[in-house]
N, C-alpha and C positions, 0 to 999 in steps of 0.2 A: 503493500499500500503507499504509506507515506514514505518510508528509507526509500523505494525504489523512485518513485518520484524526485526523489532532492538528489538521490544517483543520475539519473535521467537528466536533470534539470544541469547540474554540475556539468556532465560529460555536454549537453549541448552549447554550454557557457564558454567550454572550451576545448571547440572544433579544432582549432588548431594541432592544439596536443593530440587529442583523441583520434584524429583522425589523418591532417598529413603527415603527422611524425609517426605512424603506423606504417601508412605507405610508404614513406621515404626508408623506414627501418626494413620493410620487404624487397627494395630495390636495392640497398645497400646489404643485404645478407646473401642475396644471391649475385652480387657484381663479384668481378674479379678484384684482387688487391693492387691498390694503387702505390702502399710504402717507397715500394723500390723506385717508381719514376719520381717521387718527393725528395728522397733520400738521396739521386742522383745529380738532384739540380736540375733536372729537367719541364719540371711542373711546379708549380707552388702550392699548398694545400686546398686554397678552395678551388683552385683551375683543374686539379688533377678530376674529380668528378664530371665534370664539365668538358673534358677533351676528347677530339673526336676518337682517339684510340680507344679512350678508357669505354665509352659508349659503344663502339666497332668490337671489342672483345664482349661485354657485357651482352650487348645482342648476340651474336654470332654462337659464342660459346654457352653463357651461361643461360641464355633465353631458349635454344634448342634444348639443351637440359631439361630446364622447367618445361616446354611443350611434352616431353615425353613423359616427366613426369607426374602432368595434370592430365595426359592419355591414360596412362595408369590408373592414373585416381576413378576417372571415369571410368575405365572396364569395370576397375572393383563395384563401383557403385552398381554396374549392370548386373555384377557377380559372375564377369566371367574369366578372373584371375585365378591360377592356383593358391593353394596355402602358401608356399614359401615368398613368391612376389606379393601377395597380401601381407604379409607380416611385415617385408619393408617397406611397402607402400602407407602403412600404415604407422610404423615405427616413423618415416622420414617427415610424414604430415607431421605428427603429433611434436617431433622435436623442433621441424621447421617453423611451426607453427608458435610454441611457446619461446622460441628465441629472436623470432622475427618482431611478435608482439612486445619484448620486455628491454631488450638491445639490437636489435638490428645491425649486429658487429659482423665482421665479414669472418673474424678469426672465429666466431662461432659456428660456422657454417664448414669451415674446413673437415673436421671426424666424420662428415655424415656425404662428405662428395664421392667416396668410392659407391656410396650406397645408390646417389643420384644417378651417378655414372651407368648401373645396373638398369636404370629405367629405361634405357636404349631400346629398341626392338631387336637384341642383337639373333634371339631367336632365328630368324628372317635369313641372315645372313651366316650363321654359322651350325646350320642343322645336317647333321650327317644320318643317313637313313642305311638302316639294317645291321649298325654296330649295338654289341651287348648294352656299351654304356646310357644309348640312348633309349635304348626302349621303353623304360620309365616315362612320365613326365618330369621334363627339364624345366628349372625354372623362369617363368614368363610365358610359359606355354598356355595359352588361352582354351580356357574349358570350354566345350559344345553345350 
């Protein structure tokens, strides 16, 4: 009742913090690190996140990896993922959601990058047929 109204009122009155800052955190969480550009003197601190190389790297590499993640998330919602990939998608979604909302720091995304890379459709490129090792379902194989 009243407590919820006060909380939502506070959020509405501080939109920049609760909306803009969270979107910024999500972008920076998924972005490549720029520390080496800053430390080498090629870019200043504020300029790094607005530079063309940074935006291109974020869009090409990280954008595509997150598209694969959202594709796997959609397959999970439709019930078409096997159990191992379901676990990885849920693990990554919870980790990503938590650290994006709280900090948005790039350093917190590093431990889950191997999981993020697994979301690419590798099974379409590396599927071998007729071998004993692949007779059972592999991670990432879609359920019918």
